[in-house]
C-alpha positions as CSV (number, residue, x, y, z in Angstrom):
1,M,24.7,160.2,139.8
2,Q,27.8,159.6,137.8
3,Q,29.5,162.2,135.7
4,Q,28.3,162.5,132.0
5,K,31.4,164.2,130.6
6,Y,35.2,163.4,131.2
7,N,38.1,165.6,130.1
8,V,41.1,163.4,130.2
9,I,44.5,162.6,128.5
10,G,45.5,159.2,127.3
11,V,49.0,158.3,127.2
12,M,50.6,155.2,125.4
13,S,54.1,153.9,124.6
14,G,54.3,150.9,122.4
15,T,57.0,148.2,122.0
16,S,57.7,149.4,118.5
17,L,59.3,152.5,120.2
18,D,57.7,155.0,117.9
19,G,57.4,157.3,120.7
20,I,54.9,158.5,123.4
21,D,51.5,159.0,122.1
22,L,49.3,161.6,123.9
23,A,45.7,162.3,123.2
24,H,43.4,164.9,124.7
25,I,39.9,163.1,124.9
26,L,36.5,164.3,125.8
27,F,34.1,161.4,126.7
28,T,30.4,161.8,126.8
29,I,28.2,159.1,128.5
30,I,24.5,159.2,128.1
31,D,22.3,156.2,129.0
32,N,25.4,154.0,128.9
33,F,26.1,155.2,125.4
34,W,29.6,156.5,125.0
35,T,30.9,159.0,122.5
36,F,34.3,160.5,122.2
37,E,36.1,163.4,120.6
38,I,39.9,163.2,120.1
39,L,41.1,166.9,120.5
40,E,44.8,167.7,120.6
41,S,47.1,164.7,119.9
42,E,50.9,164.3,119.6
43,T,53.7,161.8,119.4
44,V,56.8,162.7,121.2
45,Q,59.7,160.7,119.8
46,Y,62.4,159.1,121.9
47,N,65.9,160.3,121.5
48,Q,68.5,157.7,120.6
49,D,69.7,157.2,124.0
50,W,66.2,156.3,125.3
51,I,65.6,154.0,122.3
52,S,68.9,152.1,123.1
53,E,68.0,152.0,126.9
54,L,64.5,150.7,126.3
55,K,65.7,148.1,123.8
56,K,68.3,146.7,126.2
57,A,66.1,146.8,129.4
58,V,64.8,143.3,129.0
59,D,68.2,142.1,130.2
60,F,68.6,144.5,133.1
61,S,69.0,143.5,136.7
62,T,66.6,144.4,139.3
63,N,68.5,147.3,140.5
64,E,68.9,148.6,136.9
65,L,65.2,148.4,136.3
66,K,64.5,150.4,139.4
67,I,66.8,153.2,138.3
68,L,65.1,153.0,134.7
69,N,61.7,153.2,136.3
70,T,62.5,156.2,138.2
71,N,64.2,158.0,135.2
72,Y,61.4,156.9,132.8
73,T,58.7,158.1,135.2
74,E,60.4,161.6,135.4
75,L,60.6,161.6,131.6
76,L,56.9,160.6,131.1
77,G,55.7,163.1,133.7
78,T,57.6,165.8,132.0
79,V,56.3,165.0,128.5
80,I,52.7,165.1,129.8
81,F,53.3,168.3,131.7
82,D,54.7,169.9,128.5
83,F,51.8,168.6,126.5
84,I,49.3,170.1,128.8
85,K,51.1,173.4,128.9
86,K,51.6,173.5,125.1
87,Y,48.0,173.1,124.2
88,K,46.8,175.1,127.3
89,I,44.7,172.1,128.5
90,S,42.6,172.9,131.7
91,N,40.1,171.2,134.1
92,L,41.3,167.7,133.5
93,D,39.6,164.8,135.3
94,A,42.7,162.7,134.9
95,V,45.7,161.7,133.0
96,C,45.4,158.0,132.1
97,S,48.8,156.4,131.2
98,H,49.8,152.8,130.2
99,G,53.5,153.4,130.7
100,H,56.0,151.3,128.8
101,T,56.3,147.5,128.8
102,I,59.8,146.1,129.7
103,L,58.9,142.7,130.9
104,H,55.8,140.5,130.1
105,Q,56.0,137.0,131.3
106,P,52.4,136.3,132.7
107,Q,53.0,132.7,133.0
108,K,55.5,133.5,135.7
109,G,53.4,136.1,137.2
110,I,55.6,138.9,135.9
111,T,54.7,142.1,134.0
112,L,56.3,145.4,134.2
113,Q,55.2,148.7,132.7
114,I,57.7,151.4,133.8
115,G,56.7,155.0,134.2
116,N,53.9,154.3,136.6
117,L,55.5,155.4,140.0
118,P,53.4,157.8,142.1
119,K,55.9,160.5,141.5
120,I,54.3,161.0,137.9
121,A,51.2,162.8,139.5
122,S,53.3,165.5,141.2
123,I,55.4,166.0,138.1
124,C,52.6,166.6,135.7
125,K,50.4,168.2,138.4
126,Q,47.3,166.0,137.6
127,T,45.4,163.1,139.0
128,V,47.0,160.0,137.1
129,V,45.4,156.6,136.6
130,C,47.9,154.1,135.5
131,N,49.5,150.6,135.9
132,F,46.5,148.7,134.5
133,R,48.1,145.3,133.9
134,I,49.6,144.1,137.2
135,Q,46.3,143.5,139.0
136,D,45.1,141.1,136.1
137,V,48.4,139.1,136.4
138,L,47.7,138.8,140.1
139,L,44.4,137.5,139.3
140,G,45.8,134.7,137.0
141,G,45.4,136.6,133.8
142,Q,47.7,137.6,131.0
143,G,47.5,141.3,131.9
144,A,46.9,141.7,128.1
145,P,45.3,142.7,125.8
146,L,43.4,145.4,127.6
147,V,42.2,147.3,124.5
148,P,39.2,145.0,123.8
149,I,36.9,146.6,126.4
150,G,37.4,149.7,124.4
151,D,36.6,147.9,121.1
152,Q,33.4,146.8,122.7
153,I,32.4,150.1,124.1
154,L,33.5,152.5,121.3
155,F,33.7,150.5,118.2
156,S,31.0,147.9,118.4
157,E,30.0,148.7,114.7
158,Y,33.0,146.6,113.5
159,D,33.0,142.8,113.4
160,Y,36.8,142.8,114.2
161,C,39.3,145.1,115.6
162,L,42.9,144.5,114.7
163,N,45.9,146.5,116.0
164,L,49.2,146.5,114.1
165,G,51.8,147.9,116.5
166,G,54.9,146.2,118.0
167,F,52.6,143.2,118.0
168,S,49.4,142.4,116.3
169,N,46.3,141.7,118.3
170,I,42.7,140.9,117.5
171,S,39.4,141.6,119.3
172,F,35.8,140.4,118.3
173,E,32.6,139.0,119.7
174,S,31.9,135.3,119.9
175,N,28.7,134.0,121.4
176,K,28.2,137.5,123.0
177,I,31.5,137.3,124.8
178,R,34.4,139.5,123.9
179,I,37.4,137.3,122.6
180,A,40.9,138.9,122.1
181,F,44.6,137.8,122.0
182,D,47.9,138.7,120.7
183,I,48.7,137.2,117.3
184,S,52.3,137.7,116.3
185,P,55.1,140.3,116.4
186,V,54.9,143.0,113.6
187,N,56.9,146.2,114.0
188,T,59.2,144.8,116.7
189,V,60.7,142.6,114.0
190,L,60.1,144.7,110.8
191,N,61.6,147.7,112.5
192,Y,64.5,145.7,113.7
193,Y,65.5,144.8,110.2
194,S,64.7,148.2,108.9
195,N,67.1,149.8,111.4
196,K,69.8,147.4,110.0
197,L,69.3,149.1,106.6
198,G,69.7,152.5,108.1
199,L,65.8,153.1,108.0
200,E,63.7,154.1,110.8
201,Y,60.9,151.8,109.5
202,D,59.8,150.2,106.3
203,D,57.9,153.0,104.6
204,K,54.7,151.5,103.1
205,G,56.4,148.1,103.1
206,Q,58.5,149.0,100.1
207,V,61.4,147.1,101.4
208,S,59.4,144.1,102.2
209,R,57.7,144.1,98.7
210,S,61.3,144.1,97.0
211,G,62.2,140.8,98.8
212,K,61.4,137.1,98.1
213,I,59.7,134.6,100.3
214,N,61.9,131.9,101.8
215,E,59.5,129.0,102.1
216,T,61.6,127.2,104.6
217,L,61.8,130.3,107.0
218,L,58.1,130.8,106.5
219,K,57.4,127.3,107.5
220,E,59.6,127.5,110.6
221,L,57.9,130.7,111.7
222,N,54.5,129.3,111.3
223,T,55.1,126.3,113.4
224,I,56.3,128.2,116.5
225,D,54.6,126.8,119.5
226,F,52.9,129.9,120.6
227,Y,50.7,129.9,117.5
228,K,49.2,126.5,118.6
229,L,48.1,127.9,122.0
230,S,44.4,128.7,122.4
231,F,43.6,132.1,123.8
232,P,43.9,134.0,126.1
233,K,47.5,134.5,125.2
234,S,49.8,137.6,125.0
235,L,53.3,138.4,123.8
236,G,56.2,140.4,125.1
237,F,59.6,141.5,123.6
238,E,61.3,138.4,125.3
239,F,59.4,136.2,122.6
240,V,60.8,138.3,119.9
241,K,64.4,138.2,121.2
242,G,64.3,134.6,122.5
243,I,62.4,132.7,119.7
244,V,61.6,134.8,116.6
245,L,64.9,136.5,115.8
246,P,67.1,133.4,116.4
247,I,64.9,131.5,113.8
248,I,65.3,134.3,111.3
249,E,69.0,134.8,111.9
250,N,69.6,131.0,111.2
251,H,68.9,131.8,107.5
252,S,71.6,133.4,105.4
253,I,69.4,135.3,103.2
254,S,69.1,139.1,102.4
255,I,67.4,141.5,105.0
256,E,64.8,142.2,102.2
257,D,64.0,138.5,101.9
258,K,63.7,138.2,105.7
259,M,61.3,141.2,105.8
260,R,59.3,139.8,102.9
261,T,59.0,136.5,104.5
262,F,58.1,137.9,107.9
263,T,55.4,140.2,106.3
264,E,53.8,137.0,104.7
265,H,54.0,135.4,108.2
266,I,52.2,138.2,109.8
267,A,49.4,138.2,107.2
268,Q,49.0,134.5,107.5
269,Q,48.8,134.6,111.2
270,I,46.1,137.4,111.1
271,A,44.0,135.1,108.7
272,L,44.5,132.1,111.1
273,A,43.5,134.2,114.1
274,L,40.1,134.9,112.4
275,D,39.7,131.2,111.5
276,S,41.5,128.5,109.5
277,F,42.7,129.2,106.0
278,E,40.0,127.0,104.5
279,S,36.9,128.8,106.0
280,C,38.6,132.3,106.1
281,N,37.7,132.7,102.4
282,D,33.9,132.6,103.4
283,K,34.2,135.0,106.4
284,K,32.6,138.4,106.0
285,G,32.3,141.5,107.9
286,K,34.3,144.7,108.7
287,L,37.8,144.8,110.2
288,L,39.0,148.1,111.8
289,V,42.8,148.3,111.4
290,T,44.8,150.8,113.5
291,G,48.4,151.1,114.7
292,G,51.5,152.1,112.7
293,G,51.4,148.9,110.8
294,A,48.2,150.2,109.1
295,Y,50.5,152.5,107.1
296,N,52.4,149.4,105.7
297,D,50.4,149.1,102.4
298,F,52.1,145.9,101.5
299,L,51.2,144.2,104.7
300,I,47.6,145.4,104.3
301,E,47.6,143.9,100.7
302,R,48.9,140.6,101.9
303,T,46.5,140.4,104.7
304,Q,43.6,141.2,102.3
305,Y,44.7,138.4,100.1
306,Y,44.2,135.9,103.0
307,I,40.8,137.4,104.0
308,P,39.3,138.3,100.5
309,K,35.6,138.8,101.7
310,I,36.4,140.9,104.9
311,A,36.2,144.7,104.4
312,I,39.5,146.2,105.8
313,V,38.7,149.7,107.1
314,I,41.5,152.0,107.9
315,P,40.3,155.1,109.7
316,D,41.5,158.7,109.6
317,S,45.1,159.3,110.7
318,K,44.2,160.7,114.2
319,L,42.2,157.5,115.2
320,L,44.7,155.2,113.5
321,E,47.7,156.6,115.4
322,Y,45.9,157.4,118.7
323,K,43.4,154.6,119.2
324,E,45.4,152.9,122.1
325,A,45.9,156.3,123.8
326,L,42.1,156.8,123.4
327,I,41.4,153.4,125.0
328,F,43.7,153.8,127.9
329,A,42.0,157.2,128.5
330,L,38.8,155.1,128.6
331,L,40.1,152.5,131.0
332,G,41.2,155.3,133.2
333,V,37.7,156.9,133.1
334,L,36.1,153.4,134.0
335,K,38.6,153.2,136.9
336,L,37.3,156.6,138.2
337,R,33.7,155.4,137.8
338,N,34.6,152.1,139.6
339,E,33.3,150.1,136.6
340,I,34.8,147.1,135.0
341,N,37.7,147.8,132.7
342,V,39.4,144.5,132.2
343,L,37.6,141.4,130.8
344,S,38.4,138.0,132.1
345,S,37.2,136.4,128.8
346,V,40.1,138.3,127.2
347,T,42.8,138.0,129.6
348,G,42.0,134.7,131.4
349,S,41.9,136.2,134.8
350,N,39.5,134.6,137.4
351,K,37.1,137.5,137.2
352,D,36.1,140.7,135.5
353,H,37.6,143.6,137.4
354,C,38.3,147.3,137.7
355,S,42.1,147.8,137.4
356,G,44.6,150.5,137.9
357,Y,46.2,152.8,140.4
358,V,45.0,156.2,141.1
359,Y,47.7,158.8,142.2
360,N,46.5,162.2,143.3
361,S,49.1,165.2,142.9
362,D,47.7,167.0,145.9
363,E,47.3,164.1,148.4
364,D,49.6,161.3,150.0
365,L,49.5,159.5,146.7
366,D,47.8,156.5,148.2
367,L,47.3,153.4,146.1
368,K,43.6,152.7,145.4
369,L,42.7,149.3,144.2
370,N,39.3,147.7,143.9
């Protein structure tokens, strides 16, 4: 008989470089009905050296990436160990960690999340479940998004689940099948321009609100080829650096206008992801919004403008900030239970599957894949 309770930690680092999210989660499963409680939680911010390193890593050589992976695994393992010690957490079933995405080119069979080396288990002295994306790419999938199975299991009362992080992604049911895909960049771009103004981020969207829309730029952004693709589809920082930023930088307008225009672009693409502009006005239901972008009041206002009949629900701060860590904790538990944790309808892989590596701190750290 399978366990009914799991005591785990979920760990997530997103492309917006806000820091390392850690959440201590207690799952209870009774008759296939899952409930959860988020206990201790914390975001450990990166210092400026790490922020600079992670930003530059997309251009690193193979050898530089190996060194980075080793160093980041040591950092991540230490952060996890300190979190466990700080909150006196005991009797863990596992630490379930996403790592940090550096490369994501699934069309080339490439995805790299650093911090997933076997050494992490011995550093944090726990069983670690990690590296959830690579198997899906090997099976022909996008390796992303992985959160939708958590939306399906834990948040089925919502019609749509939207995450606003480094990128936006959406998840919903269509004809009894879970559909999900990345929509557009969000904080990867907004934070980039906020940094140029000496700000860590655009607090509540105040900078964006102060700017003006450049209609020519908005049209160029909305006609990027990615938006014409059908799902499954996913994005990486390469898309921002190689396509989005060059388009924006080709316009000699103020940073405030660039951010205002890009905020409108994000909102319009969210509406298009739900449906076409014409029928979106008639769409109803509840939309759960999480991720750091949910604090951007102006972005939420502009999104609501394009989906007037859909109720936007922003949860309490703990769920808003730690939903991804929560769901990667769930993916790890599903791996331990040998149950499906990646949906082919979402990623485009050739089958649903149980993904992830399991490293044990007290064994030979063998790779266990199903």
